[in-house]
N, C-alpha and C positions, 0 to 999 in steps of 0.2 A: 504494500500500500504506500502511496506517495504521501509525504508529509511536508510541512513547512517549518522552517527554522523560526523560532520566536524572536531571535536577535536581528537577523538580516532579511528574513522573509523568503529565503531561497527555497524552492521546491525540490525535493530529492528523495531518493530511496536509500536505505542503509541506516547505519547507527550514528554517524556524525555528519554535520553539514559540510559540504565540499567547499563552500565559500569562506565561512568564518571559523570552521572547525568546532563549532558549538555542539552541544548534545541536548539542548532544550528545544523540543519541537512539539508541534500539534498536528493531529490528523484532521482537525477542524479548521478549514481555511476557505476563503471565498475569493473568486476572481483570480485572474493571473495575467501577467504581462511577460512577454518574451522580449528580451533586449538583445539585439544583434549588433548594434553599433552604439556603444556606450557614449562616445564623445559627441555624437550628433543627436542623441535622444533627449528631448526636452522633458518628457514624462519621467525618464529615469533620474534626471537631475532634480525634478520637483519632489519625487518621493524618496530620494537619496538611496538609489540602488548602487551597490558598490562595484559590481562587475557584470559582464555579459552572462546571460543565462535566463532561467525561468523563475519568476518570483510571484508570490501571492500578494494580492492587494490588501487583504485583511486576514489576519491570523487570530483564531479564537483561543 
């Protein structure tokens, strides 16, 4: 099952977040954004996404 990191909101499978290496996550999340070009993404800048990848908009 896919889960979202509570710290950086990355969506992933496994035990630790691949982005921030955290281990606090939730299986309850809503919406997602996929960032392909971090430098030119206004949305990624507004919601402070740290890197390319798939991120949840809201983590429960």
